[in-house]
N, C-alpha and C positions, 0 to 999 in steps of 0.2 A: 416723539418723546414719551417716555414712560410716565405713568401717573398711578395713583392709588385711588380705588373706589372703596368708600367706606359707607356701610349702611348702619346707622346708629341705633341706639336703644336695645342693643343685644347684651343681656347681663353676662358678665364674665365669671367663669368658674373653672378652676384647674390649677396647674402649677407651671412655673416658669423657671428655668435654670439660667441664672445671670452669667453673662459672658465675662471673659477677662477684660481688663481695663485698657481701652485704646490709649488713654492719656498716660498710662504707666508704660505700655509697650513701646511707644514711639521713642522716648528718651533712652530706653534700654537698648533699642535697636541702634540708635546713634552710638551708644556705649560699646557696641560690638566691634567698633573700629579699634578699640583698645585691647580686644581679646584675640585669642586664636581659634578656639572651638567653643561654641555656645549652643546649648540646647534649651529652648524656651517651651514651657507647657502653659496651657490655659490661654493661648493666644487668640484674640478675636480677629478673624480674617475679614475685616471691613476694608473699604476703599482706601482710607488713609494708610493703613498698614501695607497694602500692596504698592501704593505710591512710594512709601519709604523704602520698601524692598527694592523697587526699581532703582532708586537713588543709590542704595548700598551696592547693588550689583554693578552700577555704573562706576562707582568708586573702586570696585574690585573684590567685594565680598560675595562669596557664593552662598546661596540660600536653598534649602530643601524644605519643602512644605508638606505637611500631612494634615489636610483639611479636616478629615473625619475625627482625628484625635486631638486637634487644636495644638499641634506640635510644630515648631519651627527650629530647624538646625542651621547654624551659620558658621562659615569657615573663612578665616582671614589668614592667607599665607604670607602676608606682609610684603609680598613682591608685586610689582606692577600696580601699585596703589595710585589711583587718580585723586588728586586733592582738589578737584573741581566739582561743585554741585551746581549744575546748569539750571537756567531759568525754567525750562520746560518741565523739570522734575520737582521744582520747588514752588512754582506759581500757584498751585492749588492747595498747598498745605503748609501751614505755619510752622510745623515741627521740623521742616527740612533745615531750618537754620541751626538746629541742634547738632549737626555734624561739624559745625564751625570749631567748637571747643576741642573735641577729640582729634580732629585732623591736625589742628594747630599744635596741640601738645605732643601728639605722636610723630608727626611728620614735619613740624616746624613751619608749615605754610598751609594756606587754604584760600580758595576763591569760591565764595558761595553767593548765589543769587539772593537778592533781597526777597523775603518770603511773601506768599499770598495766604489764602485761607478764606474764612467766612467774612462777610462784609459787616462786622459788628463793631468796628472801630478802627482807629489807626494802628494801635498796638505796635508802636515803633520798636526797633531793635536797639535803641539807644542804651538801655541798661545792660544788654548783652555785651555791647562793644565797650561800655564803661568798665565792666568787670575784666574783660580780656586785656584792655590797655593797662589796668592796674597790675595785672600779672606779667606785664612786660611786652605785649604784642604791639607791633606797629601796624596800624590799620588805616586804610583809605577806602572810600567808596568811589567807584568809577563805572559808568555805563550800567548802572543798576546792579553792580556786584560789590560784595564786601571782599576786599583783598587784604589778607592778614598774613603776617610773617613774624617769626621769632627765631632768628638765625642761631642764637645761642641757647634756645629753649626758654620755657616760661619759669618764672621764679615765684615761689610762694609769698604771699603778702596778706595784709589786712584789708578787707573790702567791706564797706558799709553801703548797702543799697539805699538810695534816696527814697525809694518806695518799693513795696513788695511786689515781686514779679516771679511767677512760676517758671517761665521760659529762661529768664536771665539767671535764676538760681541754678537751674539744671545745667545750662551751658557753663557756668562758672565752676560747678562741681566737676563736670567732665574735663574741663581744661586743667583744673587743679590736680587732677589724678596724676598727671605726669610731670607736674611742676617740681622744681627743686625746693625742698624745705617745706615749711608748714604754711597753709593758707587758712585764714579765719574769715568766714563770711558772717556778717550780722545783718539784721533786718531781712532775713531770708523768708521765702515761702516754705511752708513745712506740710504741704498737702500729702495725703497717703501715697500718691504717685511718686512723689519725690523720695519718700521714705523707702519705697520699693526700689527705686534707682540706687539708693544708698546701700540697700541690702545686696543688690547685684554687684556693686563695685567692691563691697567687702569680700564677696566670694572671689573676686579677681585678685585679692590681696591688698587692697587699699585699707588704710586705717582711717575711719571716719567717726567723729563723735558729734552728737546733736544735743543741744541743751536750749530749750525754748526756741527762739528764732536765730540761734547761733549754730553754725556748722563749721567744724574744724576738720580739714583734710590734710593727712600726711602723705608724702610720697609712698607709692606702693612698696611694700617690703619684699614681696615675691609675686610675680605675675604668674598666676595659675593658668595652665594651658587649656584645660577642659573644665567647664562648669555647667551646671544645670540649674535652672531657676524657674519657679512657677510665678506667673503674673498674677497680681491681686485682682479681685473682682472689680467690675465697673460700677462704682457707687452712683454715677449719674444714670446709668441704665437702671439700676436697682430703684433709685428715686422716681424715675419716670413710671415704672410699673407699679410702685406703691401708690402713686397718684392716680393711675389708671384704676387700681383696685378701689381706691377711696371714691372715685367718680361713679363706677358702674360695675364693681366686682361683688358678686354674692360672697365668694370666698376664694382668695388667691394665695397660693403658697409660693414664695420666692426662695429658691435654693442657691447654694454656692456663694454665700455672702457672710460677712462678719458684721452683725448688727452694731457692734461698738463703733465702727468706723462711720456710720451714718446716724449716730445717736441724736445729733442736733436736728436733723431732718425728721426723724421719728418723733421727737418731742414736739416739733411744730405741728405735725399732722395730728398727734394726740390732742394738743391744745385746740385744734379745730374740730374736735369731736370724733375723730376717726379711731376705730377699734383696731389695735394692732397687738399681735402676740409675738414676742421674741423667743427664738430658740438659739442654740449654740451657733448653728450655721445656716439658719433660715428664719424667715418671717412669714407670719400669716396675717393678711389684711382683709378686712370686711368693709363692704359698702356702708357709708355713713347715711343715717336718716336725716339728721339735722347738722349741717356743716356751719361752723361758727366763723365769723370774720376774724381776720388777723392782719398784723402789720409786720413786714420784714424788710431788712436791708441786706443787700448782698455784700459779702465780705470774704477776704481770704480765709482758708481753712484755719481753725474749726468753725468759722461762721457759715451762713447760708451761701451755698455755691451759686454763682451767676449762671452756671450751666443748667440749673433747675428752676430758674426764675420764670421762664416762659410756661413750663408745665404747671407750676403752682398757680399761675395766673388763671389757667383754665379752671382749676379747682375753686379759686376765689369767685369765679362767675356763678358758682352754685352755692356760695356761702350766703348767710343771712346778714345783710348790712354792707357797709363800705369797708373794703380792705385796701391796703396800701403796699406797694412795693417800691422801695428806693433802690435804684441801680447805681452802685458805687464803683463798679469794675470797668465796664465798657460803655462808651458814650452812645452807641447805636444799637443797644440791646432791646429796644422795644419795636423792632421792625415787624413783628408778628401781630401787633396790635390792630393795624387796619384790616388784616385778614380775619381776626377774631370778631371785629366789629361788623364785618360783612355777614357773619353768621348770627348776629344779634347781640353780641356782648356789649355791655355798657362800660366803656373804659375811657378815662380822660387822662392825658399826659400833661404834666406841668413840671418843667425843668427836668430833674432826674427821677421824678416820682410818678408812678401810675396809680390811679384811683379806680378801683374795680367795684361796681355796684352789683349786688346779687340778692336773691337768686334770679338768674335770667335764663329764659328758655332759648336754647340755641337751635338754629335751623340750618340744615345742610346747604352748602353752596359750593361753587367752584372757587378754589383758593390756591394761592401760590406760596411755595416755601422760599424764604429768603436766606436762611442759614440752617445749620444743623439742628440746634435746639429748637428754633422757631418751627421747623418742619414737624418735629415730633409733637409739639404742642397742638398743632392743627390736626394731627392724627387723634389725640386725646379728645379734642373738641368734636371731631367727627364721630367718635364712639358714643357720645351722649346727645348728639344732635338728632332732631327729627329729620326723616328723609335721608337722602344720599349726599355725601360730601365727596368732591373730586379734588384731590391734592396734586398739583403740578410741580415740576422741578424736583422730583424726589431723589435726584442724585445727591442732594444735601444729606438726606437720611442715610444713604448708603455709606457715607463717609464715617459714620459712627455707631450705627445700630446693626447688630448681627442678627439675621433671621427675624426681623421685626414682625413681618406678616405671619410667619410660621408660628411664632410664640403666641401671638394674639389669637390666631385661629384655633390653636390647641385649647385656648380658654373660651372658645365659642364665639369669638368676634367674627363679624362678616366683613372681611377686608380682602381685597385682591389687587394685584398689579396688572395693568393693561398697557 
């Protein structure tokens, strides 16, 4: 099994180009079921993307990949479409369930395996099914599969989500694309990745309006045959390297980003004493000499993202005093804590809150990744730890970080895969 070897205390210096967003690409790939010819640029070719492409090819959509140029072309001839998404292609990736909405609205039926993904919580699909039922779908769960049908097609309606869910919002938007009449979604997630999906669907001819946490979808006026779309930058990857720079970066330039999208994260780092310079499409970050303690609570966008919580926790181990993180999104999102404690971190968990004492000297150790974001937090810890850190189960990293070792090595980190 592959692992990463990291030798710490190497000061980082250089530039990193941020990849396209995995979390924006996945729902847009699901939306390609609604299109004929699609060309996507700035695509991050990470494991989850390849898994989704396998699923789309099983359904009947042809894909052409250009790795070097980060381009993906998709063609759907709408013949011989398979409305099944099998367990073996959905079990490792939560986003597989996003094909449910477009299959149902386009072909009036779908059979999709209950999804898998990271072990960070139950993340039920109840809200997805709640929205689809409101649109007129008949749904049952049998033998681990969601079986849905709408013989007469879906009908636009008003849907208020009982709680904010990114995936359920995406599935509802995709299903409403082909529904008759107007659909009004309220209490929606409005993450930048969802806004990117909306821009993609507008290019397909769908009329969509967003106001606050309300999204209004009108049936497509004209379905355009060929569209091109550039995927937005990955704000979680950008945040990860911002934190790496704050921990041990002499000076790091991050390119291919929009600083306005991660304003809240930048403000938190600045409040911790980190020096950051913003430009139009880039950010420069400098290593902090004195890191201040802080308290955060994870919330839906524009609040602090749960996907950056583990990385920020590593920075908090180097802050002066007691910092706190309250996790409000997923119930098992502190699985990295025992591994950080093996490296010397002083962290106590009470209910949904982590209490981090610092500054603490971290010592390299053999550790194990438990999920995607936990694994990259251990990489960050290894970068500042004395001696060598060995990170096991790095297949989690490959699900969401493109060229991680290459990007860090270009900034003088000593990290290699064995």
